[in-house]
C-alpha positions in Angstrom: 0.0 0.0 0.0 1.3 3.5 -0.9 2.1 5.7 2.0 -0.1 8.7 2.9 2.6 11.0 1.7 2.9 9.1 -1.6 -0.8 9.4 -2.3 -0.3 13.2 -2.7 1.9 12.6 -5.7 -0.3 10.5 -8.0 -1.5 11.1 -11.5 -4.5 13.0 -10.1 -5.3 14.7 -6.9 -5.9 12.6 -3.8 -9.7 12.7 -3.1 -10.0 12.6 0.7 -13.6 11.9 1.9 -14.3 13.1 5.4 -15.9 10.8 7.9 -17.6 11.7 11.2 -18.0 8.2 12.8 -17.3 4.6 12.2 -20.1 3.8 9.8 -19.2 6.7 7.5 -15.6 5.6 7.6 -16.6 2.0 6.8 -18.7 3.2 3.9 -15.7 5.1 2.4 -13.5 2.0 2.9 -16.1 -0.1 1.2 -16.2 2.3 -1.7 -12.4 1.8 -2.2 -10.9 5.0 -0.9 -7.2 4.4 0.3 -7.4 7.2 2.9 -10.0 9.2 4.8 -10.1 12.4 6.8 -12.4 13.4 9.6 -14.7 16.5 9.5 -14.6 18.6 12.6 -18.0 20.0 11.7 -19.5 16.5 11.5 -17.9 15.4 14.8 -18.9 18.6 16.6 -22.4 18.5 15.2 -22.8 15.0 16.5 -22.0 16.3 19.9 -24.6 19.1 19.5 -21.9 21.7 19.3 -21.0 24.3 16.6 -17.7 23.8 14.7 -14.6 25.6 15.8 -15.3 25.8 19.5 -12.5 23.4 20.6 -15.3 20.9 21.5 -14.0 17.9 19.5 -10.7 17.2 21.2 -11.8 14.1 23.2 -14.3 12.9 20.5 -11.6 13.0 17.8 -9.2 11.1 20.1 -11.8 8.4 20.6 -12.7 8.3 16.9 -9.1 8.1 15.9 -8.6 5.0 18.1 -11.7 3.4 16.6 -10.6 4.0 13.1 -7.0 2.7 13.8 -8.2 -0.8 12.9 -9.1 0.1 9.4 -6.6 -0.8 6.6 -6.5 2.8 5.3 -4.7 6.0 6.1 -6.5 8.3 8.5 -6.1 12.1 8.8 -7.8 13.9 11.7 -9.1 17.5 11.6 -7.9 18.9 14.9 -9.3 22.4 14.4 -6.7 24.8 15.8 -5.1 22.1 18.0 -7.5 22.9 21.0 -4.9 25.0 22.8 -2.4 27.8 22.1 0.5 25.7 23.5 2.4 24.0 20.6 4.0 21.3 22.7 0.6 20.3 24.1 -0.7 20.0 20.5 2.2 17.9 19.5 1.6 15.5 22.4 -2.1 15.3 21.5 -1.1 14.4 17.9 1.1 11.6 19.2 -1.9 10.2 21.2 -4.0 10.2 18.0 -1.6 7.7 16.3 -2.8 8.6 12.8 -1.2 9.2 9.4 -2.0 12.9 9.2 -3.6 15.9 10.8 -5.2 19.0 9.5 -4.6 22.1 11.7 -6.1 25.6 10.9 -4.5 29.0 11.5 -7.5 30.6 13.0 -9.3 30.5 16.4 -12.8 31.7 17.0 -13.0 32.8 13.4 -10.0 35.1 13.6 -6.7 34.5 11.9 -3.7 33.8 14.2 -0.3 35.4 13.7 1.4 33.2 11.2 4.4 32.8 13.5 2.1 31.3 16.2 0.7 28.8 13.8 4.2 28.0 12.4 5.2 27.2 16.0 2.4 24.6 16.2 3.4 23.0 13.0 7.1 22.8 14.0 6.2 21.3 17.4 4.0 18.6 15.8 6.7 17.7 13.3 9.3 17.7 16.0 7.4 15.1 18.1 5.8 13.3 15.2 8.1 13.4 12.2 6.2 10.7 10.2 2.8 12.5 10.5 1.6 14.4 7.4 0.9 17.9 8.7 -1.6 19.7 6.5 -1.4 23.4 7.5 -4.7 25.1 6.8 -4.7 28.8 5.7 -8.1 30.4 6.5 -7.7 33.6 4.6 -10.3 32.8 2.0 -12.4 30.7 4.3 -12.9 33.7 6.7 -12.6 36.4 4.1 -9.7 37.9 6.1 -6.6 38.9 4.1 -8.1 36.9 1.3 -5.4 37.6 -1.3 -2.9 35.3 -3.0 0.0 37.3 -1.6 -1.2 37.1 2.0 -2.0 33.4 1.6 1.4 32.7 0.2 3.1 34.6 3.0 1.3 32.5 5.6 1.9 29.3 3.7 5.6 30.0 3.5 5.9 30.3 7.2 4.2 26.9 7.6 6.3 25.2 5.0 9.5 26.5 6.6 8.2 25.1 9.9 7.8 21.6 8.3 4.3 21.4 6.9 3.9 18.6 4.5 0.8 20.2 2.8 -1.1 23.4 2.7 -4.9 23.6 2.7 -6.6 26.7 1.4 -10.4 26.2 1.8 -12.5 28.8 0.1 -10.1 29.4 -2.7 -12.0 28.6 -5.9 -10.8 30.9 -8.8 -8.7 28.9 -11.3 -6.1 31.6 -11.8 -5.6 32.0 -8.1 -5.4 28.2 -7.6 -2.8 27.9 -10.3 -0.7 30.6 -8.7 -1.0 29.1 -5.2 -0.1 25.6 -6.5 2.9 26.9 -8.4 4.3 28.9 -5.6 3.6 26.7 -2.6 6.4 24.2 -2.4 4.3 21.4 -0.9 1.0 19.7 -2.1 -1.9 22.2 -2.3 -5.2 21.0 -0.8 -8.6 22.5 -1.6 -12.2 21.7 -0.8 -14.5 20.3 -3.5 -15.3 22.9 -6.1 -18.5 22.0 -8.0 -17.4 23.8 -11.1 -14.1 22.1 -11.3 -13.5 18.3 -11.8 -10.5 16.5 -10.3 -9.0 16.6 -13.8 -9.5 20.4 -13.9 -7.9 20.7 -10.5 -5.0 18.5 -11.4 -4.3 20.7 -14.4 -4.2 23.7 -12.1 -1.6 21.9 -9.9 -3.9 20.9 -6.9 -2.7 17.7 -5.3 -5.4 17.0 -2.7 -9.2 17.6 -2.6 -11.2 17.2 0.6 -14.9 16.8 0.8 -15.0 18.5 4.2 -18.4 18.5 5.8 -20.2 17.9 2.5 -20.9 14.2 3.0 -22.2 14.8 6.5 -24.5 17.7 5.4 -25.7 15.5 2.5 -26.5 12.7 4.9 -28.6 15.1 7.1 -30.4 16.3 3.9 -31.0 12.7 2.8 -32.4 11.8 6.2 -34.8 14.6 6.0 -35.8 13.6 2.5 -36.6 10.1 3.6 -38.9 11.3 6.4 -40.7 13.9 4.3 -41.1 11.4 1.4 -42.9 9.0 3.7 -45.0 11.7 5.2 -45.9 13.1 1.8 -46.2 9.8 -0.1 -43.2 10.7 -2.2 -40.4 8.7 -3.7 -38.2 7.3 -1.0 -34.4 7.9 -1.7 -32.0 5.0 -2.0 -30.3 3.7 1.2 -27.7 1.2 2.1 -29.6 -2.1 2.9 -29.8 -2.8 6.6 -28.1 -6.2 6.3 -25.1 -4.7 4.5 -24.5 -2.0 7.1 -25.1 -4.4 9.9 -22.6 -6.9 8.4 -20.0 -4.2 8.2 -20.5 -3.2 11.8 -20.6 -6.8 13.1 -17.3 -7.5 11.3 -15.8 -4.3 12.5 -16.8 -4.9 16.2 -15.6 -8.5 16.1 -12.2 -7.6 14.6 -11.7 -4.6 16.8 -12.5 -6.6 20.0 -9.9 -9.2 18.9 -7.3 -6.5 18.2 -7.2 -7.3 14.5 -7.2 -5.1 11.5 -10.6 -4.7 9.9 -10.4 -5.7 6.2 
């Protein structure tokens, strides 16, 4: 199996679907994806909490341990690291025991000084040299300093600190993506952009595409569609058959309790 790092250098961008629990991760595994990420929005929402409030620390640790039995690479979205202390963040990443982490350079919807985020990246890499650190730049996402130059300046700090990839959610314009990909010296990660296919993004130089919270939000939408279709005598949307999902979970539980990898 190719390493998580190697998956960022294939013929086309790595499509990283984002799970929020074991069943969603098993579904992506069943669909043939070689790696998955987690979505902080989906995990926080499952706790009844908004995203970005440092509420997912313990839930992500628990989820990472449950996903460790899967024969795929796992990258965990750790928001801003849940603390301002770089060494505490690095120790937390070591506890996760995953192939990668995604860490954002904003707290409470405000950009951090790039030097502060770079210190977090450096600490994580210092304690966890094999972990793929995806440094997220929130300029476009928050609409703060949302220019190519400001984004590149932040990205350069993170790359110098040891980041293995740079994530720029919210950047969607082809010309800007091309410039970012050309001038950032590590793989560029973006969110799904409906107007651009994976082939289009590959041509622009993008190396990783994340689904973010889209699958979670689509699942919530589908659940509502099912209920309203039954109520209104409409057409019921397709669903995974109960026996199939039950089989996956029984197999997962049996293998996990035996300390075996779930195939």
